[in-house]
C-alpha angles and dihedrals in degrees: 000000000000119000115242113240119226103213092189090066095050116111121199123209128208094253096049091092132046127198111244115228094014090146090063096057116115116240087228092067093101130141116241126201114254114247137170124266094247092048089052091050091049091049092053090046092054090054091056104091094190092055092048091050090049092049092049091050091049092050092048094048090047090052092049091048089056101039103020096081090059098049103087108026096252127116126219093249103037113119127203108178092193089061098051121137096009115162121231115287123181123187113244095011091066089072089065091061095252128101088011096136096267123128138173116242119201110217135169088264095051138270119332127193110225133181112180093187092070134037125237094214096051097256119131119260097189090238099088092108096035121109130185109181095200096021127241135280131236091283096049095255119150110255093200093061093040092050093055091043088054089050088058089059091051092049090048089054089049090053092047090051091054093048093048092048093051100040102036110018099039096045093043093050095045094051094043094049096043099050094037122170118070092350092055093044094051094044094048094047089053091050091050091052091053092045090053092063112087114241091231090059091049093050092047091052091047091052088058089058101031133033117261110267147088093311091059092051090045092054089047091055091046091056100050108000095090099055095095094050090048091058094047093048093046093050092050092049092050088057096049108033093083094048121119097251091055091048090049092053091048091049091052090056102260115163121244097251091047090054092046098050102027104035109024103030097059089054095055100044092110098063090037094055091044094051091046092054091050092050093058099071089044091055092046091052091048091055092046091050093049091048091048092057092045101261097106134085113331124245137303087031110089130220127171090251094051091045090053090047093052094043092048089068090058096039096112094051104028109021093167090076093069097040100077100048092042093050094046092047092047094048092046094051093042092049093052090048092050092048091047090050090051092049090050091053091045093054094041112027090178088075089077090061093056 
């Protein structure tokens, strides 16, 4: 007679069962914690060392542009003729034999070591306690203060480029791509006409109407600086406007502008942010180029381009004048490019495989 089993009294232990085929499981079959899209993007961005270095450099340069002009008591336009053409001199570091105010002048009789801060015959020069960290120019103006004032101009241009991309280029491309047909054709032909006009011609024509300065460069960017963003936004809208979620919103009675800015725009933020970051160094270089050829901000206001232009004339005799603005401009543009490259990889990790 078989004994009846009471299943309610049975107790199972962890080792009572064994998974069949456990040896065939892939080591990649691992559970990952669920996280939001933006948190995932931020995590990939943090792992990109180049992007982090670029961001740190941008923050440091921005801080120096704000606080640097107040660090040594000089203003960007103050002139001391007695202090003209002084080489860089930094307290503390001068004891190491570098940045001590000495420079090598190339003359017809050969190279001569000169230090205008001290006298060779023991007499006082009045500059023994004077320090110019980046030296002075031909008018005795402090290059340190003028360099960071010029950096302000470049950062202003970067901000203007972002605003123009978002307000003009993004809106123009979204509307053009969504409505399509005759509207898209007319809007894109107008953009192509503007893009066909060289920026140098536009700035030159604006100078005839307006005075040379930041306002002229700002208007120049407003006329043609948004064309690239317009194309990116339009291309993204053309890919998404026939998707199911857009059709569902249209079926439920949503208006066109609601669909454009509430449904489509959040789904294309990745390419938009990436393109905006890449447009910043291009705008900075454009301003520096215009200032270099004399179409930038007027004197005595300083920009990195005008500083490079003025120092270029003295390059053979006083090369230190061009070093600071060139290095700051190069680091600023390189940092924005590195950050933009990191943001692109963060939004689209497949780019690393290409």
